[in-house]
C-alpha positions as CSV (number, residue, x, y, z in Angstrom):
1,X,176.1,101.0,5.4
2,X,178.6,100.7,8.2
3,X,177.8,101.5,11.8
4,X,180.1,104.5,11.7
5,X,178.4,105.9,8.5
6,X,175.0,105.4,10.1
7,X,176.1,107.3,13.2
8,X,177.7,110.0,11.1
9,X,174.5,110.6,9.2
10,X,172.0,110.0,12.0
11,X,169.6,112.6,13.3
12,X,171.7,113.1,16.4
13,X,175.1,112.5,14.8
14,X,178.1,114.8,14.7
15,X,176.8,116.7,11.8
16,X,174.0,118.2,13.9
17,X,173.7,120.5,17.0
18,X,172.1,117.5,18.7
19,X,175.6,116.0,19.1
20,X,177.7,119.1,19.7
21,X,175.5,120.8,22.4
22,X,175.8,117.9,24.8
23,X,179.5,117.5,24.1
24,X,180.0,121.1,25.1
25,X,177.7,120.8,28.1
26,X,180.0,118.1,29.6
27,X,182.2,121.1,30.6
28,X,179.6,122.0,33.2
29,X,179.6,118.5,34.6
30,X,183.4,118.5,34.7
31,X,183.5,121.9,36.4
32,X,180.9,120.7,39.0
33,X,183.0,117.6,39.7
34,X,186.1,119.8,40.1
35,X,184.2,121.8,42.7
36,X,184.1,118.7,44.9
37,X,187.6,119.6,45.9
38,X,186.6,123.2,46.7
39,X,185.7,124.2,50.3
40,X,182.0,124.0,50.9
41,X,181.6,127.6,52.0
42,X,182.8,128.8,48.6
43,X,180.1,126.9,46.7
44,X,177.0,128.8,45.6
45,X,173.8,127.0,46.7
46,X,171.6,128.9,44.3
47,X,173.8,128.0,41.4
48,X,173.7,124.3,42.4
49,X,169.9,124.4,42.8
50,X,169.7,125.9,39.3
51,X,172.0,123.2,37.8
52,X,170.1,120.4,39.6
53,X,166.8,121.7,38.3
54,X,168.2,122.0,34.8
55,X,169.6,118.5,34.9
56,X,166.3,117.0,36.1
57,X,164.1,118.8,33.7
58,X,166.2,118.4,30.6
59,X,166.9,114.7,31.3
60,X,163.2,114.0,31.1
61,X,162.8,116.2,28.1
62,X,165.6,114.6,26.1
63,X,163.8,111.2,26.4
64,X,160.4,112.5,25.0
65,X,161.6,114.6,22.1
66,X,162.1,113.4,18.6
67,X,164.8,112.3,17.9
68,X,165.5,110.9,21.3
69,X,168.9,112.3,22.3
70,X,170.5,109.9,24.7
71,X,173.8,111.8,24.7
72,X,172.0,115.0,25.9
73,X,170.0,113.0,28.4
74,X,173.1,111.5,29.9
75,X,174.9,114.8,30.3
76,X,171.9,116.3,31.9
77,X,171.5,113.3,34.3
78,X,175.1,113.7,35.4
79,X,174.8,117.4,35.7
80,X,171.8,116.9,38.1
81,X,173.8,114.3,40.0
82,X,176.8,116.5,40.6
83,X,174.7,119.5,41.5
84,X,172.6,117.3,43.9
85,X,175.7,116.1,45.6
86,X,177.0,119.7,46.0
87,X,173.6,120.8,47.5
88,X,173.9,117.8,49.9
89,X,177.4,118.9,50.9
90,X,176.3,122.4,51.6
91,X,173.3,121.2,53.6
92,X,175.4,118.9,55.7
93,X,178.0,121.6,56.3
94,X,175.4,124.0,57.5
95,X,173.9,121.4,59.9
96,X,177.4,120.8,61.3
97,X,177.8,124.5,61.7
98,X,174.8,124.5,64.0
99,X,172.0,125.6,61.7
100,X,168.6,124.0,61.9
101,X,167.4,122.2,58.8
102,X,165.2,125.1,57.8
103,X,168.2,127.5,58.4
104,X,170.4,125.3,56.1
105,X,167.7,125.4,53.4
106,X,167.4,129.2,53.6
107,X,171.2,129.4,53.4
108,X,171.2,127.3,50.3
109,X,168.5,129.4,48.7
110,X,169.8,132.8,49.7
111,X,173.5,132.3,50.3
112,X,173.2,133.8,53.7
113,X,172.8,132.2,57.1
114,X,169.9,133.0,59.4
115,X,171.8,135.5,61.6
116,X,172.9,137.7,58.6
117,X,169.3,137.6,57.2
118,X,168.0,138.8,60.6
119,X,170.7,141.6,60.6
120,X,169.6,142.7,57.1
121,X,166.0,143.0,58.3
122,X,167.0,145.0,61.3
123,X,169.2,147.5,59.4
124,X,166.3,149.4,57.8
125,X,164.5,149.7,61.1
126,X,167.6,151.0,62.9
127,X,168.2,153.6,60.1
128,X,164.6,154.9,60.5
129,X,165.1,155.2,64.3
130,X,168.2,157.5,63.8
C-alpha cells in the first residue's frame, strides 16, 4: 500500500473529522496572525486569553487521545502562540501607557483600565446620593 493510500485511509486521514476540524481551525490562527497588524487598543484581551487557554489545553489533549492527532496538536499549539503574543502586546502597551503590572492584567481580563473601573464603582454610589 502506498504512503498516500495509508494516509487517505488512516484514523486521522482526510476521510475523518480528525483531519478536517484542524484544517478549519487554522483560520483562527490566520486571523490571530492578521491581528498583529491591528492597533493594540482594538484587540480584546479576554478573547486572547480564551484562545491562549484553548491552545494550551487542547495541544496537550491531542497528544494523549487515541488516535494521536498531530495536525490538531500543531494548530492548537500555534493558536496558543499567537494568542500569547497578542496578550504580551496588550500587556506591554498598557505598561507603556502608565498602568502598573496589576492594572495591565486587570485591563486584559476586563477590557477596562483601572480609572474606568473606579468610575463604574462610584456611579452607583453617586446615584444613591442624589
